[in-house]
C-alpha positions as CSV (number, residue, x, y, z in Angstrom):
1,M,-28.7,20.3,-5.4
2,E,-31.6,18.5,-3.9
3,M,-34.7,17.6,-5.9
4,N,-37.8,15.9,-4.2
5,G,-39.9,13.0,-5.5
6,R,-42.6,10.7,-4.1
7,V,-43.2,7.4,-3.2
8,V,-45.8,5.9,-5.0
9,A,-45.1,2.2,-3.4
10,V,-43.4,-0.6,-1.3
11,C,-42.5,-3.5,-0.9
12,T,-41.3,-7.3,0.1
13,S,-40.2,-10.8,0.1
14,E,-39.6,-13.3,2.1
15,R,-37.6,-15.7,-0.5
16,K,-35.0,-14.5,-3.6
17,G,-35.9,-14.8,-6.6
18,T,-39.2,-14.0,-6.0
19,Q,-41.8,-11.6,-7.5
20,K,-42.1,-8.7,-4.5
21,T,-45.2,-7.8,-2.9
22,E,-47.2,-3.9,-2.1
23,V,-47.0,-3.9,2.0
24,P,-48.5,-0.8,4.0
25,S,-45.0,-0.3,5.3
26,I,-41.6,-0.7,5.3
27,K,-39.1,-0.5,8.1
28,L,-35.4,0.3,7.1
29,V,-32.8,-1.0,9.7
30,P,-29.2,0.4,9.3
31,E,-26.4,-1.7,7.4
32,W,-29.4,-3.9,6.6
33,G,-32.0,-3.3,4.7
34,I,-35.5,-4.0,4.9
35,E,-36.6,-5.8,8.6
36,G,-37.7,-8.8,6.9
37,D,-37.2,-8.8,3.1
38,A,-35.0,-11.6,1.5
39,H,-33.0,-9.0,0.0
40,A,-31.5,-7.9,3.0
41,G,-27.9,-7.9,4.7
42,K,-24.6,-6.4,5.5
43,W,-23.7,-6.0,1.2
44,H,-24.7,-3.5,-0.9
45,R,-27.6,-4.5,-2.3
46,Q,-29.9,-3.8,1.3
47,V,-32.2,-2.2,-0.8
48,S,-34.3,-1.4,-4.8
49,L,-35.4,1.3,-6.2
50,L,-37.7,1.4,-9.8
51,A,-38.9,4.7,-11.2
52,L,-43.3,4.5,-12.1
53,E,-41.9,6.3,-14.9
54,K,-40.3,2.9,-16.4
55,I,-42.7,1.1,-15.0
56,E,-45.6,2.7,-17.0
57,A,-43.5,2.5,-20.3
58,F,-43.4,-1.0,-19.7
59,R,-47.1,-1.5,-18.8
60,E,-47.4,0.8,-22.2
61,K,-46.4,-1.9,-24.7
62,G,-49.1,-4.5,-22.8
63,A,-47.6,-6.6,-20.1
64,D,-49.8,-5.7,-16.8
65,V,-47.4,-5.8,-14.2
66,D,-48.4,-5.5,-10.8
67,F,-45.4,-3.1,-8.3
68,G,-43.1,-5.3,-7.1
69,A,-42.8,-7.5,-9.6
70,F,-40.0,-6.8,-11.4
71,G,-37.9,-8.0,-7.6
72,E,-38.1,-3.5,-6.7
73,N,-38.8,-2.8,-3.1
74,I,-39.8,0.8,-3.4
75,I,-41.3,2.7,-6.6
76,V,-41.5,6.3,-7.1
77,E,-42.0,8.9,-8.9
78,G,-39.8,12.4,-10.4
79,F,-36.4,11.2,-10.8
80,D,-34.9,9.1,-13.5
81,L,-33.0,6.9,-11.4
82,R,-30.4,5.8,-13.9
83,K,-28.9,8.4,-14.3
84,L,-28.3,9.3,-11.2
85,P,-24.3,8.5,-10.4
86,V,-23.2,6.2,-7.4
87,G,-22.8,8.2,-3.8
88,T,-26.5,10.2,-4.4
89,R,-27.8,9.9,-1.5
90,F,-32.3,9.9,-0.7
91,R,-34.3,11.4,2.6
92,I,-36.5,9.4,2.8
93,G,-38.5,10.8,6.7
94,D,-36.0,9.7,8.8
95,A,-34.5,7.4,6.4
96,L,-31.4,7.7,4.5
97,L,-30.6,5.4,1.6
98,E,-27.2,6.2,-0.1
99,L,-27.1,4.6,-3.8
100,T,-24.7,2.2,-4.3
101,Q,-24.9,0.1,-7.9
102,I,-26.3,0.7,-11.3
103,G,-28.2,-2.3,-12.9
104,K,-27.8,-5.5,-12.5
105,E,-26.4,-8.4,-14.7
106,C,-29.8,-10.5,-15.0
107,H,-28.1,-14.8,-14.0
108,T,-32.2,-16.8,-13.9
109,H,-34.4,-14.3,-15.0
110,C,-38.0,-13.5,-13.5
111,A,-41.2,-14.6,-13.5
112,I,-42.0,-11.2,-15.6
113,Y,-39.0,-12.2,-18.4
114,H,-40.5,-15.7,-18.8
115,Q,-44.0,-14.8,-18.9
116,V,-43.3,-11.3,-21.6
117,G,-39.3,-11.0,-22.7
118,D,-38.0,-8.9,-21.4
119,C,-37.4,-7.3,-17.4
120,I,-36.6,-3.7,-16.6
121,M,-35.0,-4.1,-13.4
122,P,-31.2,-5.0,-15.1
123,R,-31.7,-1.4,-17.2
124,E,-33.9,0.8,-15.2
125,G,-33.5,-0.4,-11.3
126,V,-30.9,0.8,-9.4
127,F,-29.8,-0.5,-5.5
128,T,-28.6,1.5,-1.9
129,I,-27.9,0.3,1.4
130,V,-29.6,2.2,4.3
131,L,-27.8,4.5,6.4
132,E,-30.8,5.6,8.7
133,G,-33.2,3.7,9.6
134,G,-36.8,4.5,9.6
135,E,-40.8,4.3,8.1
136,V,-41.2,4.4,4.1
137,K,-44.6,4.1,2.7
138,A,-46.3,5.6,0.3
139,G,-46.9,9.0,-1.0
140,D,-43.9,9.9,1.3
141,T,-41.9,12.1,0.3
142,V,-38.2,11.2,-1.6
143,E,-35.6,14.0,-1.5
144,M,-32.3,13.4,-3.7
145,I,-29.4,15.0,-1.8
146,E,-26.3,14.7,-4.7
147,A,-23.4,12.9,-4.9
148,D,-20.9,14.4,-2.3
149,P,-17.9,15.6,-4.2
150,S,-15.9,15.3,-1.7
151,R,-15.7,11.5,-0.4
152,P,-13.4,9.5,-0.6
153,F,-12.8,7.3,-3.0
154,T,-13.7,4.3,-4.9
155,A,-11.4,1.4,-5.0
156,A,-11.5,-2.3,-5.6
157,W,-9.2,-5.0,-6.7
158,I,-9.2,-8.4,-9.0
159,T,-6.5,-11.8,-8.7
160,L,-6.1,-13.6,-10.9
161,S,-5.3,-17.0,-9.7
162,D,-6.4,-20.1,-11.1
163,K,-4.9,-22.4,-8.4
164,G,-6.1,-19.0,-5.6
165,A,-9.9,-19.7,-7.6
166,A,-9.5,-23.6,-6.8
167,G,-8.7,-22.5,-3.4
168,E,-5.3,-24.7,-3.6
169,R,-3.2,-21.6,-2.8
170,E,-4.1,-18.3,-0.5
171,D,-4.1,-15.2,-2.0
172,K,-2.4,-12.6,0.0
173,S,-2.3,-9.8,-3.1
174,G,-5.6,-8.8,-3.6
175,P,-6.4,-8.4,0.5
176,L,-3.3,-6.7,0.8
177,I,-3.7,-3.9,-1.6
178,G,-7.4,-4.0,0.2
179,E,-4.2,-2.8,2.8
180,I,-2.8,-0.8,1.7
181,L,-5.7,1.3,-0.5
182,K,-8.0,2.2,3.5
183,E,-4.8,3.3,4.5
184,N,-4.5,5.4,2.1
185,G,-8.3,7.1,2.7
186,Y,-9.9,5.1,-0.2
187,N,-13.1,2.9,0.1
188,V,-12.3,-1.1,-1.1
189,V,-15.6,-2.1,-1.9
190,E,-15.1,-5.1,-3.5
191,G,-12.4,-8.0,-3.4
192,V,-13.0,-10.7,-6.2
193,L,-11.1,-14.2,-7.0
194,I,-11.1,-15.0,-10.7
195,P,-9.2,-18.0,-12.4
196,D,-7.0,-16.9,-14.5
197,E,-10.1,-16.0,-17.8
198,P,-10.2,-13.1,-19.6
199,E,-13.6,-13.0,-20.5
200,M,-14.6,-13.3,-16.6
201,L,-12.2,-10.3,-15.9
202,K,-13.9,-8.3,-18.5
203,K,-17.6,-9.4,-16.8
204,Q,-16.2,-8.2,-13.3
205,L,-13.9,-4.7,-14.7
206,M,-17.2,-4.1,-17.1
207,R,-19.6,-4.2,-13.5
208,L,-17.3,-2.7,-10.8
209,A,-17.3,0.8,-13.8
210,D,-21.0,0.2,-15.2
211,Q,-22.7,-0.9,-12.0
212,R,-20.4,0.1,-9.3
213,Q,-18.8,3.0,-11.8
214,V,-15.6,2.0,-8.9
215,N,-12.7,5.2,-9.5
216,V,-10.3,2.5,-9.2
217,I,-9.6,-1.3,-9.6
218,F,-7.0,-3.2,-9.5
219,T,-6.1,-6.1,-10.5
220,T,-2.9,-8.8,-9.2
221,G,-1.6,-11.4,-11.6
222,G,-1.4,-12.1,-15.2
223,T,0.5,-10.0,-16.2
224,G,3.5,-12.4,-17.4
225,F,4.9,-15.2,-20.3
226,S,2.3,-18.2,-19.7
227,Q,0.0,-18.5,-21.8
228,R,-2.8,-18.0,-19.2
229,D,-1.6,-14.7,-19.1
230,R,-5.0,-12.6,-20.9
231,T,-4.6,-9.7,-17.9
232,P,-3.2,-6.9,-20.2
233,E,-5.5,-8.2,-23.3
234,A,-8.3,-8.1,-21.1
235,T,-7.7,-5.2,-19.9
236,E,-7.6,-3.2,-23.2
237,E,-10.4,-4.7,-24.8
238,V,-12.2,-2.2,-21.4
239,C,-10.9,-0.1,-21.8
240,D,-11.5,3.3,-23.7
241,R,-8.8,5.1,-23.3
242,M,-5.3,3.0,-22.0
243,T,-2.5,5.8,-19.7
244,P,0.5,4.0,-20.2
245,G,2.2,6.8,-18.4
246,I,1.6,4.8,-14.9
247,S,2.2,1.1,-16.5
248,E,5.8,2.4,-17.6
249,A,6.3,4.2,-14.9
250,I,6.0,1.1,-13.0
251,R,8.0,-1.3,-15.1
252,A,10.7,1.3,-14.4
253,Y,10.6,1.7,-10.5
254,S,9.9,-2.5,-10.7
255,M,14.0,-2.7,-12.7
256,T,15.6,-0.7,-10.1
257,K,14.7,-3.6,-8.2
258,T,14.9,-6.3,-10.1
259,P,15.5,-7.4,-13.3
260,T,13.0,-9.2,-14.4
261,A,9.9,-6.1,-13.8
262,M,11.3,-5.6,-17.7
263,L,9.3,-9.7,-18.9
264,S,6.0,-7.8,-17.6
265,R,3.2,-6.9,-20.0
266,A,1.1,-4.5,-17.7
267,V,-1.3,-2.3,-18.8
268,A,-3.4,0.7,-17.5
269,G,-6.6,2.2,-19.0
270,M,-10.2,3.8,-18.4
271,R,-13.4,3.0,-18.5
272,N,-15.6,6.2,-18.5
273,E,-14.5,7.2,-15.3
274,T,-12.7,4.4,-13.8
275,L,-9.7,3.9,-13.3
276,I,-7.7,-0.1,-13.6
277,I,-3.8,-0.5,-13.2
278,N,-2.6,-4.6,-13.7
279,L,0.3,-5.0,-10.8
280,P,2.3,-7.8,-10.5
281,G,1.1,-10.8,-8.5
282,S,3.3,-11.8,-6.1
283,P,2.4,-9.7,-2.5
284,K,5.5,-7.7,-2.6
285,A,5.9,-6.1,-5.7
286,V,2.5,-5.3,-4.7
287,R,3.5,-3.4,-1.9
288,E,6.0,-1.7,-3.2
289,C,4.0,-0.8,-6.8
290,L,1.1,0.8,-4.7
291,E,3.9,2.8,-2.4
292,F,5.1,4.2,-5.8
293,L,1.9,5.1,-7.0
294,M,-0.3,6.5,-3.9
295,H,1.0,10.4,-4.1
296,P,0.5,10.1,-8.3
297,L,-2.5,8.4,-8.1
298,E,-4.4,10.7,-6.0
299,H,-3.4,13.7,-8.6
300,G,-5.0,11.2,-11.6
301,L,-8.2,10.2,-10.0
302,E,-9.3,13.9,-9.3
303,I,-9.0,14.8,-12.8
304,M,-10.3,11.9,-14.3
305,L,-13.6,13.0,-12.1
306,G,-13.9,16.9,-12.6
307,R,-12.3,17.4,-9.0
308,D,-9.2,19.2,-9.9
309,G,-8.7,20.1,-14.0
310,E,-5.3,21.5,-13.6
311,C,-2.1,19.0,-14.6
312,A,0.6,21.1,-14.6
313,R,1.8,21.8,-11.2
314,P,5.6,23.8,-10.6
């Protein structure tokens, strides 16, 4: 389904963390962002969008804010941006943008927050990458194109390792997860290396599931008997539904390789439409488990995302 909206204003800034300024037009560069804008680069938050309706609702509370005050690049009307799924595309003239993230965590409050005690960008703003370039200006028509349901599954990996995060040990398991997933046709959007800190893990899992809407997240490490091994507990806290069959099957398969697999406390579960799976910490075990999982995993993701409603196959 396609819907049309309109560009109300376009804004840029030369430095990060500063209010953007309205300009007559912007030039979008493929795989980069806005020419001359501080947030341009080879990453997933190249161009930010904010709905005019959300800005006007904020103004009705008595706040006098200019376009660009929340750090947004393009103000559009006609869409409730936050309700659109990642993968939605926007055609503006020759330019084509793809939605990559809903909202964001605010690490350092912006000038508007300090002035009025609130900022809507972390809640209502969305972020995109530039697929095709072109000039964009106020008054341009915005054509919204629904996300392609047949696009590759998206994935991310998180390595839990105190020594790895401290730079004392090379992380081989996380990158290996990424390589195997790419070989199997997955779009790996992020890889993260963090210490064995459950709160940090929960924050990353929620960000990847809620804001980036990743289809499947694999963790590696932190599933054993050590006092610092808290990956399963953190995973359970962020999940809406657990999927014990996955972790049970992994343990049963791994037991055919080594009897110490019985000591794994790994779990698997879902947060909304994101599947989270704990894997062991060693590269050898990671490879074995993923090779075992690949075929049934694809079918499970199809069912979770509504692409395939049939579970009981002959």
